[in-house]
N, C-alpha and C positions, 0 to 999 in steps of 0.2 A: 508628717510625724505623728497632728492630730488623728488623722484616718487609722493609722497603728494601732494607736488609745481605743478608739470605738471599735478597732477588729476587736481586739485582745478582751473589751468589758462585753461587750453585748451578751454573751452564754452567761454573764453572771446577773446582768439587767435584767434579761429573760428569767432566769431563776427567781431575779426577788419579786418580778411582779408574778410570777406563779405562785409564788410561796405567799402572796397578800391579797391574791387573789382566790381563794379556794371555791369549787365547787362539787357536783354532783354530774354525768355524763353518762349514757345510755348509747349502746349501738345496739342494730338486730340485724341476723344475716341476711334478711331480703335485699337491703340496701348498704348496708355498711354505713351508715349515716349518722352522726355523733348528736344526741341530740341533749340539750341542757338541761336537766329535770328542777335542780334544786341551788341554791347558794348557799346550803349551810355552812357557816364558818369552823376553819380549821378542822378538817378533816384530816386521817392519817391511813383509815383502814375502812373497807368496806368487803363484805360477804356476802351471797345469796343463798337460800333454801332452794328459792324458788322464784319463778317471775313477777308473784305478789308478796315474797317475804323478804326481805331483806333487811340487815344491818348495816350502818358506819359508825366509826368513832373517831373520836378527837382527843383535839387538847380540852384542858379546863373540863374533864368528863362528858364530855360531850354524846351522845347518844341519842342516835338517830336511826328508826325502824320504816321502811318500804312496806305499804302496804298494796303496792300493785298500782295505786292512782297516786300518792304523796309520798314524803318523808315527814314524818312526824319527832319530834324531840321526845326523848325517854327518860323516867326520872333514874340516876346515875345515883350508884353507892359511894362513889368518890368524885373528889374535882381533881385528882391528878388525872396527867395529860395519859388518854388511851393510846396505845400504840399501834395493837394490832389485834381483828376480830379473826376467830373461825364459828361458823356454826354447825352443828351436825344434824340439825333437824330443828323444826319451830320450834320445840320447848327443850331446848338444851343448844347453848353456847358459851365461848369463853372467850376473852380478852385480857390483853396486858397492861396494866396500868401502873404508871410510873413518870417520872420526872424525863421527857425526854430531852437527850443527850447526857443522861446518866448522873446528874444534877438531883441530890435529894434522897431522903428514903421514903417517900409513896411509894413503895412499890407492892403490887398485890396482882392476883388473877381475879376479873370477877368471872362469876358464873351467870346463864339466863336460864332460867327453870322453866320458862313457859308463863312466867307471870311477874318475876320480880329478879333481877340482878344484884347477886348478890357477893361480898369482898372476901375474899380469900385471903390470907396476908400469907405470903412467901419468900423465901429468903432470897437474897440479892437482887441484880437491876436485868429486865428482860427487855428484848427486842422483839420478839417472835413467837407463834405456836402455830402447831399445827395440830390436829384431832384425828385420829383415826376412827376412834370412836369413844363411846363412853367412857370406856372401860381403858383407853388407851390414848393418851396424848403426851406432845414434846414441846417444851417451852425451851429456849434461848437465850441467850445478850451474855452477861459477863459469865454465864454458868449454865449450865445445861438440866436441865428435871423433868421428870419422866411420871403420868399420871398413871395410877394403877386402874383407879374406877375410886379408889377411896382418898388417895395422897400424892400428893408432889415429892417427891425425894431427888434429892440431889445426883447427876450422874457423870461421871468423870471422863472426858474427854484429852484427844490428843490434842486439841488445839487451845492455844494460849491467852489469844484475843479474845475481845468482842464477835458473837456468832450472830449474823442478821437476821437471820432468813432461816427456815426449815418446811421439810416437806417431806410426805410419806409416799411410796407407792403403793407398801404393804405392811402389815407389822412388824416385815422382816427385812424390809429393803426403804430406808431413808437417808436422804441428805440434808448439811447443811452447808452455809456459806460464812465467810465474812473470818475475821480473826486470824493466825499466827499459828504457821504449826510449827 
């Protein structure tokens, strides 16, 4: 009987261990060996512009920048949890800020302008974003928002539940997952 309890709880134990020991790893095509590079606590999302320019975001407004050698923490415009990051180019990137789990009202999108991260207030609870260009992007969660280069505006979708991820092949072909239809 004890063996069955252990087998059933093993995935939960492994998941909990991964949650309390966050880290960043890297692999390269030559050998496909993963290397641990940093132990920045509580990271949630990572996106790289190049092998010498990358960003990772996480809990309590944590923002880390990869310079090709090491990860450095950067000043954040928020103490809210950062859920997702998407970089367009070295001087433009976006991240979703909000209380992970959907609780609270610290919801915003923050934007990197090459010098600072700026806080842009947006309606609703968001989970993920994908920026196609400087003038076209999408954010999803408890609603769907579209960036037109000047403003984030709400767009209706057939999903009635929480959308958790979004990606676009081009401006006319996009996909989102999660929620209920």
